[in-house]
C-alpha positions in Angstrom: 164.7 166.1 259.5 166.9 165.7 262.6 165.4 167.4 265.6 167.5 170.1 267.4 164.7 171.2 269.7 166.9 170.4 272.7 169.1 173.3 271.5 166.3 175.9 271.3 168.1 178.4 273.6 171.3 178.3 271.6 169.3 178.4 268.3 167.5 181.4 269.5 170.7 183.2 270.6 172.1 182.7 267.1 168.9 183.9 265.4 168.7 187.1 267.4 172.1 188.2 266.0 171.6 187.1 262.4 171.1 190.3 260.4 169.7 188.6 257.3 167.1 186.7 259.4 166.1 189.8 261.4 165.6 191.7 258.1 163.4 188.9 256.7 161.3 188.6 259.9 160.7 192.4 260.0 159.1 192.1 256.6 156.9 189.2 257.7 155.5 191.1 260.7 154.3 193.9 258.4 152.7 191.6 255.9 150.8 188.7 257.4 149.4 190.6 260.4 148.0 193.6 258.5 146.6 191.4 255.7 144.8 189.1 258.1 143.3 192.0 260.0 142.0 193.6 256.8 140.5 190.3 255.5 138.7 189.6 258.8 137.3 193.2 258.9 135.7 192.6 255.4 133.9 189.5 256.7 131.4 190.4 259.5 130.6 186.7 260.1 134.2 185.6 260.6 133.8 184.8 264.3 130.6 182.9 263.6 132.5 180.9 261.0 135.3 180.2 263.6 132.7 178.7 265.9 131.3 176.6 263.2 134.7 175.4 262.1 135.6 174.5 265.7 132.3 172.5 266.0 133.0 170.6 262.8 136.4 169.5 263.9 135.3 168.6 267.4 132.5 166.5 266.1 134.9 164.8 263.6 137.5 164.0 266.3 134.8 162.5 268.5 133.9 160.1 265.6 137.2 159.9 263.9 137.2 156.2 263.3 133.8 156.4 261.6 134.8 159.2 259.2 138.2 157.7 258.3 136.6 154.3 257.5 134.0 156.1 255.3 136.8 158.0 253.6 138.6 154.8 252.8 135.5 153.2 251.3 134.9 156.2 249.1 138.5 156.4 247.9 138.4 152.7 247.1 135.1 153.1 245.3 136.7 155.8 243.1 139.5 153.5 242.2 142.1 154.7 244.7 144.0 153.1 247.5 144.5 154.0 251.2 147.6 153.0 253.2 147.3 153.1 257.0 150.6 154.0 258.6 151.2 154.1 262.4 154.7 155.5 262.2 156.8 157.8 260.0 158.9 154.7 258.9 155.8 152.9 257.8 154.7 155.9 255.7 158.2 156.2 254.1 158.1 152.5 253.2 154.6 152.7 251.7 155.6 155.7 249.5 158.8 153.9 248.4 156.9 150.8 247.5 154.5 152.8 245.3 157.4 154.6 243.6 159.2 151.3 242.9 156.0 149.8 241.4 156.6 152.1 238.4 160.4 152.1 238.6 160.3 155.8 239.4 163.4 157.8 239.0 162.0 161.3 239.6 159.3 162.5 242.0 157.8 166.0 242.1 156.4 167.3 245.3 153.9 169.9 246.4 154.4 171.5 249.8 153.6 169.1 252.6 154.3 169.3 256.3 153.8 165.6 256.6 156.5 165.1 253.9 158.8 167.1 256.2 157.6 165.2 259.3 158.6 161.8 257.8 161.7 163.2 256.0 160.5 161.7 252.7 163.0 163.6 250.5 166.1 162.2 252.2 164.6 158.7 252.3 163.8 158.7 248.6 167.3 160.1 247.7 168.9 157.4 249.8 166.9 154.8 247.7 168.0 156.3 244.3 164.9 158.5 243.6 165.3 162.2 243.0 162.6 164.3 244.8 162.1 167.9 243.4 160.2 170.4 245.4 157.9 172.5 243.2 156.5 175.1 245.6 158.8 178.1 245.1 159.6 178.5 248.8 160.3 174.8 249.2 162.4 174.8 246.0 164.5 177.6 247.4 165.2 175.9 250.7 165.9 172.6 248.9 168.6 174.3 247.0 170.0 175.8 250.2 169.7 172.4 252.0 167.6 173.9 254.8 164.3 172.9 256.4 161.3 175.2 256.2 161.1 178.0 258.7 157.4 178.6 258.4 154.5 176.2 257.6 153.0 178.4 254.8 156.0 180.4 253.8 158.9 178.0 254.1 161.6 180.5 252.8 160.4 183.5 254.8 163.8 183.7 256.5 165.7 184.1 253.2 166.4 187.5 251.6 166.1 188.3 247.9 169.9 188.4 247.6 170.3 185.0 249.2 167.8 183.5 246.8 169.7 185.0 243.8 173.0 183.6 245.2 171.4 180.2 245.5 170.2 180.3 241.9 173.6 181.5 240.6 175.3 178.6 242.4 172.8 175.9 241.3 171.6 176.9 237.8 175.0 176.8 236.2 173.7 176.0 232.7 172.3 179.6 232.5 174.1 182.8 231.6 176.4 183.7 234.5 175.9 187.4 233.7 172.1 187.4 234.0 170.5 189.8 236.5 168.5 188.4 239.3 167.8 191.6 241.3 164.0 191.6 240.9 161.5 189.1 242.3 159.9 188.6 238.8 163.3 187.5 237.4 163.7 185.0 240.2 160.2 183.6 239.8 160.6 183.3 236.0 163.9 181.4 236.4 162.5 179.0 238.9 159.5 178.4 236.6 161.8 177.6 233.7 163.9 175.2 235.7 161.0 173.3 237.2 158.9 173.0 234.0 160.7 169.9 232.7 160.6 168.3 236.1 156.8 168.1 235.9 157.0 166.4 232.6 159.7 163.9 233.6 158.3 162.9 237.0 156.9 159.4 237.4 155.2 160.1 240.7 153.7 163.3 242.2 153.4 163.7 245.9 151.2 166.3 247.5 149.9 167.0 251.0 146.2 167.6 251.8 144.5 170.4 253.6 141.4 168.3 254.0 140.2 164.8 253.4 136.5 164.5 252.7 134.8 161.4 254.1 131.6 162.0 252.0 133.3 161.7 248.6 136.8 160.3 249.3 138.2 163.5 247.9 141.4 165.3 249.0 141.8 169.1 248.9 144.9 171.3 248.5 145.2 175.0 248.5 148.1 176.8 246.7 148.9 180.1 245.2 151.2 178.9 242.5 149.4 176.1 240.7 152.4 173.7 241.2 150.2 171.4 243.2 147.9 170.8 240.2 150.8 170.1 237.9 152.3 167.7 240.5 149.2 165.6 240.8 147.9 165.6 237.3 150.9 165.0 235.0 152.7 161.9 236.6 151.6 158.3 236.4 150.8 158.2 240.1 149.5 160.7 242.6 150.4 160.1 246.2 148.6 162.1 248.9 150.3 162.3 252.3 148.1 163.3 255.2 147.6 162.9 258.9 144.5 161.4 260.4 143.0 164.6 261.8 142.7 166.2 258.3 139.4 164.4 257.8 136.1 166.4 257.6 132.7 164.8 257.1 131.3 166.6 254.0 132.1 169.0 251.2 130.0 171.7 253.0 132.2 171.3 256.1 135.4 171.7 254.0 133.9 174.8 252.4 133.2 176.3 255.8 136.7 175.8 257.1 138.1 177.1 253.8 136.5 180.4 254.4 138.6 181.0 257.5 141.8 179.2 256.3 143.2 181.7 253.7 142.0 184.7 255.6 143.9 183.5 258.6 147.0 182.4 256.7 147.7 185.1 254.1 144.8 187.6 254.4 143.3 186.4 251.1 139.6 185.7 250.6 140.6 182.4 249.0 143.9 180.9 247.8 144.5 181.3 244.1 144.0 177.5 243.6 141.7 175.2 245.6 141.9 171.8 244.1 139.7 168.8 244.8 141.0 165.4 243.7 138.9 162.2 243.7 140.5 159.0 242.6 142.7 158.3 239.5 141.9 159.3 235.9 138.6 158.0 234.6 137.6 157.1 231.1 137.0 160.3 229.2 139.2 162.4 231.5 141.7 164.6 229.5 144.4 164.3 232.2 145.1 162.9 235.7 147.2 160.2 237.2 146.7 156.5 236.4 146.9 155.6 240.1 145.7 157.5 243.2 147.1 156.6 246.7 146.5 158.2 250.1 149.1 157.6 252.8 147.4 158.2 256.1 149.8 158.9 259.0 149.1 158.5 262.7 152.5 159.0 264.3 151.2 159.5 267.8 148.1 161.6 267.0 145.5 159.0 267.9 147.0 158.9 271.4 145.8 162.5 271.9 142.1 161.6 271.4 140.2 162.0 274.6 143.1 163.8 276.4 143.6 167.4 277.5 145.7 167.8 274.3 143.1 166.8 271.8 142.4 170.4 270.9 145.7 170.6 268.9 144.2 168.2 266.4 141.9 170.9 265.3 144.9 172.8 263.8 144.5 173.5 260.0 148.1 174.7 259.6 147.3 178.3 258.7 150.3 179.8 260.5 148.3 182.6 262.1 149.6 181.8 265.5 153.3 182.1 264.5 152.6 185.2 262.4 151.3 187.0 265.5 153.7 185.5 268.0 156.4 187.9 269.4 158.7 185.0 270.1 158.5 183.5 266.6 158.8 187.1 265.2 162.1 187.5 267.1 163.8 184.1 266.4 162.1 182.6 263.3 161.2 179.0 262.7 164.6 177.3 262.6 165.2 178.0 266.3 162.4 175.6 267.2 164.5 172.8 265.8 161.9 170.6 264.1 159.1 170.6 261.5 156.5 172.7 263.3 157.6 176.1 264.7 155.7 178.8 266.7 153.0 178.3 269.3 151.4 175.3 267.4 154.8 173.7 267.2 155.4 174.3 270.9 152.5 171.9 271.5 152.8 169.6 268.5 156.5 169.0 268.7 156.6 167.7 272.3 153.6 165.5 271.4 155.3 163.9 268.4 159.0 163.6 269.4 158.6 163.7 273.2 158.7 166.4 275.9 162.2 165.2 276.8 163.4 166.4 273.3 161.4 169.6 273.3 160.8 170.8 276.8 162.1 174.3 276.0 159.5 175.0 273.4 156.4 175.4 275.6 158.5 177.8 277.7 159.2 179.9 274.6 156.1 181.9 275.1 155.1 185.2 276.8 151.6 183.8 277.2 150.3 187.1 275.7 147.4 185.1 274.2 147.7 186.4 270.7 148.0 182.9 269.2 144.7 181.8 270.7 143.1 185.2 269.8 143.8 184.8 266.1 143.5 181.0 265.7 140.6 180.3 263.3 139.9 177.0 265.1 140.0 178.6 268.6 142.7 176.3 269.9 143.7 177.3 273.5 147.4 177.2 272.8 148.6 178.9 276.0 146.6 176.3 278.0 148.2 173.4 276.0 151.7 174.9 276.4 151.1 175.3 280.1 150.2 171.6 280.3 153.6 170.7 278.8 155.3 173.1 281.2 153.8 171.2 284.0 154.7 167.9 282.5 158.3 169.0 282.0 158.5 170.3 285.6 157.1 167.0 287.0 159.7 165.0 285.1 162.5 167.2 286.3 163.4 168.5 282.9 163.5 172.2 284.0 167.0 173.6 284.7 167.9 174.2 288.3 167.8 178.0 288.2 164.2 178.3 286.9 163.1 175.6 289.4 164.7 177.7 292.2 163.0 180.8 290.9 159.6 179.1 290.9 160.2 177.7 294.3 161.0 181.3 295.6 157.9 182.7 293.9 155.7 179.9 295.4 157.1 180.7 298.8 156.2 184.4 298.4 152.8 183.7 296.8 151.7 181.6 299.8 152.4 184.6 302.1 150.3 187.5 300.7 151.5 190.2 303.1 155.2 189.3 302.6 154.6 189.1 298.8 153.1 192.6 298.7 155.9 194.0 300.8 158.6 192.3 298.7 157.1 193.2 295.3 156.4 196.8 296.5 159.9 197.3 297.6 161.3 195.8 294.4 159.1 198.0 292.2 160.1 201.2 294.2 163.8 200.4 293.9 163.5 199.7 290.2 161.5 202.9 289.6 164.0 204.9 291.5 167.0 203.4 289.7 165.4 203.9 286.3 163.8 207.3 286.8 166.4 209.2 284.8 166.4 207.1 281.6 163.0 205.5 282.0 164.5 202.1 281.0 167.3 199.7 281.8 170.0 198.6 279.4 171.3 195.9 281.8 169.8 194.3 284.8 171.0 191.4 287.0 169.0 188.2 286.4 167.4 189.7 283.3 170.3 189.3 280.9 168.1 187.3 278.5 165.9 190.3 278.1 168.3 193.3 278.3 170.9 191.7 276.0 168.6 192.4 273.0 166.2 195.1 274.2 165.8 197.7 277.0 163.6 196.9 279.9 161.1 199.7 280.9 161.4 201.1 284.4 158.2 200.6 286.5 155.9 203.7 286.4 152.9 204.6 288.5 151.1 202.3 290.9 151.2 198.5 291.1 148.4 196.3 289.9 147.5 195.4 293.5 147.4 199.1 294.5 145.0 199.8 291.6 142.9 196.8 292.5 142.5 197.9 296.1 141.6 201.4 295.0 138.9 200.0 292.8 137.5 198.0 295.7 138.4 194.7 294.0 136.2 195.5 291.1 137.0 195.7 287.4 
């Protein structure tokens, strides 16, 4: 996937005036947020589980080499193979070599963010191998030649009519007069079209939500069952995963699973939670003849022991973006690469460079909702602030924001002047907006007032209230 993170501002402007996208995003806000809140309310120990999950991941990251080596030994003992890959290109080459070992012509795929990160579909196509996405959302965007816009709901930006149009344009062997105006009809048609792909595929590729060092097992969670068909029917099952997906034990995986689905979709558990350990054994009724795990670093090990290590706790639940007002306004494609939202604003500069993605950490109101709902308690605003500082130090910030920060710093170092200036500004804005109570247009605030009204100041300033309270809360 070609990164367009440099164009975030232009991407966001287009997203804000896209009526189909805005319609789709409005539905997302009403679903994920409400469902998560209800699921958390039903589990009194949810916050305790979050603390336990964070401790598990912190412990694992402190001993990452030990647990990865143990995982490899267990996979090998079960008859599987582990491929260590430092870069995306090494991972692509390893997967291609495995596919060529059985002269593969068709590959089925479960949803995998690592697959997107290494752009494996394009690579396989360029080498004569057809890759078929089997997750419904991924299948839809594959037909539309688009990247995912959300890490758990890749087609969240697509309306029902757009899905139907894509099916009409692609499934030309079916009756052109068929009706596709109901979700069930769309799902049934996708199921019918994909069924033969499972049977024809020589290789199945899935991601992994967890790698378990204790047993050499990999774990995927899905709601469609496509992951099970992808990994059990072909000759070879390839798991693509990044290093930080490792956890020590089955019990540890079970703990984190209790917060994963609740945070992601508001379910108690996903419909399918599948543990895979090695290839088919004697007496097994199904399963692949070969089992391979492609472990990707791609810059992650460089984060160990740094102020950015916390992002390696991420379990890809999507809660941060579901609750983010910026993501909710512009969607995932605006971020320009694989990982959108607050977690993407940290992970993308890490993986492709702050020079390519300096706008993303600035695409935040710092309201703190992302950290508040993160099941792994990742301090996302703090990590974004780190990249803001790094971008500033490298001179990547445009001249106008640099000037604005310099002016603010000048005022902030002079408290009396700061109070007088802010007080005057607030009084003038309150007077100018007293009739309507809001501003439709304001100088130097076009980015805000172009798409929403700005409330006029009301009441006393924070500093006035602070003084009245004697500096106490």
